[in-house]
N, C-alpha and C positions, 0 to 999 in steps of 0.2 A: 503494501500502499505507499502510494507515494502522496506526501503531503507538501505543500509551498511555504515557504515562510521566509520572514525577512531578516537576511543578515546584518548585524552590526559590525561584523569582522569577517574577513572574506580567507580568502588563501588557504582553503581548509576542504579535503575530501578525507573523511575519515570514517572507520567503521568500528564499533566497539562496542562492548555492553552497556547494556543499560542500568543506570542506578537512577530510580525514580525515588523522590522526597516526598510523593504524595502531594498535600497541601502544605508542607512547613518551609518557613523563608529559611535562608542558609547565612551564615554570618561564617566566611572562609579562617577570621581568625580562631573559630573554635575547632578546627580541624589539625590532628596533630601531624605536625611539617614532616615527621620523617617517615611516616608511614602513611599518611594521607586519610587516616581512620577519623572518622566523625565523633566527636567527643562531647558534642552539646547534650545535655540531659534531656529527655524528654522525646527525642528523636526517633522516629521510627527505625533508622538506618544509624543511630548510636553503633560505633566499633566497626562498621563497614567502610571500607576504603573508597576515596573518589578516583585514585590514581588510574587513569587511564580509559576512564569510564565518560560514556557522554552522558553528563549529568541534567536532568530535569528536574525542574524546581520553579515554584510560582514566582519570588522575586527574592532579591537579596534584603539583609540587615545588615544595621552597623555603620559607622562613621567609614567615610573615606579612608582614614590611617587603617582602620583594624582590617577593612577589608582589604586593601591593598598590602599589607604587610603579610596577611594571610595568604593571600594567592601567590606573591613574590615567595615563600617559604616553600611552599608546594612546589614551585616551579624551580627553584633553586635545588630541591631536595628529589627532584624528578617524579613527584607523586601528583602533580595537577590531574585536573580533568582532560579528556581531549578535547571535549567541547562542551558548551553548556546551551540547554533550549530552556528558555526561559517565559513565562507567560506574561509579566508585568514586569520587566526591568527597571530599575531605579538608576538614576544618573551615575551613582556611586559606581556601581555595578557595572554597568557600561564602560564607563573610564577606565576600570580596573582591568575588564576584561581587555582593552583595546590597549593600555600599558603593557599589560603580561602576555600579550599575542596568543590569547586564548580565545578561539572562535566561540561568538555568542549568536545565538539567530531567536527571533520572536516572532511573536503573531502568526504561529502556526494555528492550523484551525482548531476551533474550542475543543472538539471532541478528540483531537491528537493525544493530550495527557489520560485521557480515560480510554484510550485504546491500546497503547503501550502499557507493557509489564515490565518488572522488574527483571532484569535478566535477559531480555530481549537483545537482540543485536540490531544497532539504529545506524544506518549511514546516513552522515551528515555532509552535503554538498554546501558550504555558506557561500561561495562565491556565486550558485546559480539558485540557490536559496530553496533547496529541496531537501527534504528528511524522507529516507524508508524504513519502514520497519520488516526487517526478516524473519 
């Protein structure tokens, strides 16, 4: 199934395991920088790693400093997500994704987040603005 999307950061064609965040916002400062494991209490994916995943989540949370430092640490340790699919990205998250060169796509069909499941393979073509769930 192919969906159209609006890219904020291009130069990406990747396929990776999907890691879904249900409807929880993400603060990358609360991710363990050495392993990429989510550490925030109460998140359904606490203990799961974002490393190399296509990460689906509704929006970011936290200040520009904590988001940027969190993503920087993940990139530095080689455990950043391969791409992010965000339903309603905030300005801070978009800026951090651009600075850290992590592809971010948004404005996917409203049912996309309902159709994709944790662990499915997702292909992201940010330059052309499409996603495929395998």
